N, C-alpha and C positions, 0 to 999 in steps of 0.2 A: 278470200283464201290466203293463208299465211305461208308465204313461200320465200320470204327474205329473212335471213337469220345471221346472227353474229357468231363468233367463235364460242363454243361452250368452254368456259374457262375452267370448268371442273374436269374436263378431259382434253387438255391442250396438246397432247402429244401428236395427234394426227389431224385433228380438226374435221374429221369425217362426220361427227355427230354434233350438230349445231343447234344452239338455242339462243334466244335473245337474253342479253344481260347488259345493264347500263353501267355498272361500276364494279370494281374489285373491292370486296370488303373482307375477304378471307385472309387471315394472317399468314397462313402457309404460302399462299400465292404471292403475297406482298414480299415475303422473304425470298421466295424463288426468283421473282422478278429482280430484286435487288442483287442477288448473287449472280444471276446471268448477265445483268447489265454491267456489273463490275468486271466480270470476265471478258465481255466483249470490248469494253473500253480499254482494258489493259492490253488486249491483243490487237488493237486497232492502230493504224498508222496516222490517221487524220482525225480521229474522234476520241482522243484520249482525255480531253478536258470537258468539264461541264459546259463551258461556253461554246466549244466547237459542236457538241452534240445538240445543244439548244438551238444554235443557229441553223444547223442542217435539218433538224426535225421539225422546227417551228413550235416546239414545246417550251414553255417558259423556263428560264434558268432555275428559278426556285423550285419548280415542280420536279425537274430532272434531278436536282441535287437531293431533294427529300426522297424521291423514289429510289435513287441509288443507295441511300442510307437505310432504306426500309422503314421510313418514318411515316409514310402516307400511302393511302390507296389512290388510285387514279382511274379515269375512264378508259374504256377499251380503245377509243379513237386515239388517245394519246399513246397508248401502248403500241398501236399499229404504226403511228408516226415515228416513234423511236425505232421500232423494228425495221421500218422501211429505210431509215437512215443507214442502217448497217447491212441492208440487203438480205435480211432474214425475215421469216414469218412471225407474226405475233404469237402464233401457237408455239413455236420453238422457243421464243423468248420467255414464255410462261411455263415451259416444260421442265419437269424434274429430270428428264433425260437430256441433260445439257452437255454431256461430254462431246457431242457432235455439233454443238451450236456454232454456226458460222462456217461449218466445214462442208455443207451440202454441195456447194457449187465448186469446191476446190478439187482438182484432179490434175492429171498430167496435161501438159500443154495440148490444146486442141480438143479437149474433151471436158464434158461436164457430167456430174453424177446426180442421181435422184434417189431418194429412199424408196425401197420396195417394202411396203408395210403389210403386216399380217392381218389384212382386212378384206378377205375375198368378197367380191360383189357378185350376187347371183344374177344369172341370165336365164331364169327358169327354175333356179334352185330355191331353197328355203334357208337362207343364211341370215342369222340374226347378228346385230352389231356386238362386237366384243367390248368389254369394259376398257381394257388397256391394250390395244393392238401394238405389237412390237415392230420395230424396224428389223426386217430379216437380213437385209444387206443393202448396199448401194450399187446401183446399176450405172455404169459409165456409157455415155453415148457421144457420138461425134458432135462437137459444138455447132458446126455449120448446119448439120441436120436439125439440131434442136432449135436453133434460132430461126431457121426457115420453115419449120413445121409447127412448133408448139405455140409461138406467139403469146407468151404469158410470162409473168414474173417467175423465174426459175425457183426462187425460194418457196413458192407456193404450189409447186408441182410435186405430186406424189404418184407412185406407181402401185396399182393394186391388181391382184389376180382376178380374172374374169372366169366364172364357173357357170356352166350350163349352156343350153343351145337356143334360148329364146331370141338371141340377137344374131343367130347364125346367118351368114351372108354378109354381115358387116363386121362383127366381132365373134370369133370362134371360141369354143370351149377351150379353156387352158391358156388363153391369151393373157398378155400383160397389158394393162391399160394405163395411159398417162392421164391424170386428172388434175385440172386446175382448181385447187381448193379455195382459191381466192374468189371464184365466182359462186356466190351463195344465193343467187336469185335467178329467176327465169330471164335469160338474156336473148331470147329468140329461139326459134325452132332448132332442135339439135339433140345431141346425145348428152345425157347428164348422169352423174352418180347421185342416187337418191336414197333416202331412208323412207320407206312407205310400208304401212301396216306392219311395222316392227322388223322389216327386212332390208338389208343392204341390196341394192339393185342397180343395174345399168339399163337405162331405157331411153327411148326417143320421146321427147316431149314436144307437143305441137299445140300451139294456141288456137283455140276456136273462138275468135273474137265475137262472133254473133251470139255465142252461148256463154261467153265470159268464163270459160273454164279451160283446163289443160287436159289434153288427151295423152294417155300413156301408151306408147306403142312398142310392141316387140317386132323387130324386123323379120323374124321368122314368121311366115304367114300362117303357120300352124297354131299360133297363139293369138287369142282375141285381144283387142285393145281394151283398155280400161279408162276410167275418168278419175282425175286427181281428186282427192278429198282433203279435208282440212289437216289431216295428220301428215301430209306430204312435207318432207324436208329436202331441200336441194343442198347437197353437200359439196358439189363441184361440177364442173363441165368437162366432159370427155374431150380430150384434144387429139389423141391418136391411140392406136393399139398395134402391138406386134402380134400377129396371128401365127399360130403354130398348127401344123397338121400332123396327126399321128398316123403312122404307117405300120 
């Protein structure tokens, strides 16, 4: 079963739709990476030089220099290493929506903010992935709450709307859901954002080791469980949800 995936570099804005890719060979992406890297370095206090960035990221000086100049493609693991050095995601480093690059975690003192993206995940609905979901707004949360609750790299956390009642009792219809898009594989029983049968969904995944397969569970007992098939893509792990009740 293929359930471990890398960023889809053809849709880097959110990283919710993931596929395997070994290297960047697309000229447009090379140029986008060079532009974003230059912008980050110019705005950085401690990573303004090639040598500084090479040392912190572990990527060779020559590679960093050529990537910055847009002269060479590189592997995704090197892009991720460079992104980690700046505290941003590889997806945003490869994104053409770069005006907010490096700003995701910046907010007033004591708060952090995360992007709310226009990628509703179905909990019983029939929601297909959008080609280019937009950032609707940034949601500010208390930093102490975030650090004590989310336990993930803030640059890889995105907020998505949850639609439907199949996870009722755990996540209610209309809730906003915090997803760690850095977890792109099954990392133990729990809630995950998935793309399955062409639909964005939030479900509970449970390993059945004796049968060597994953069970897809809706917490609402009115819905039957399913078994994962080869087209399952794990696009993130659900960390928390803010549930809302309508009156």
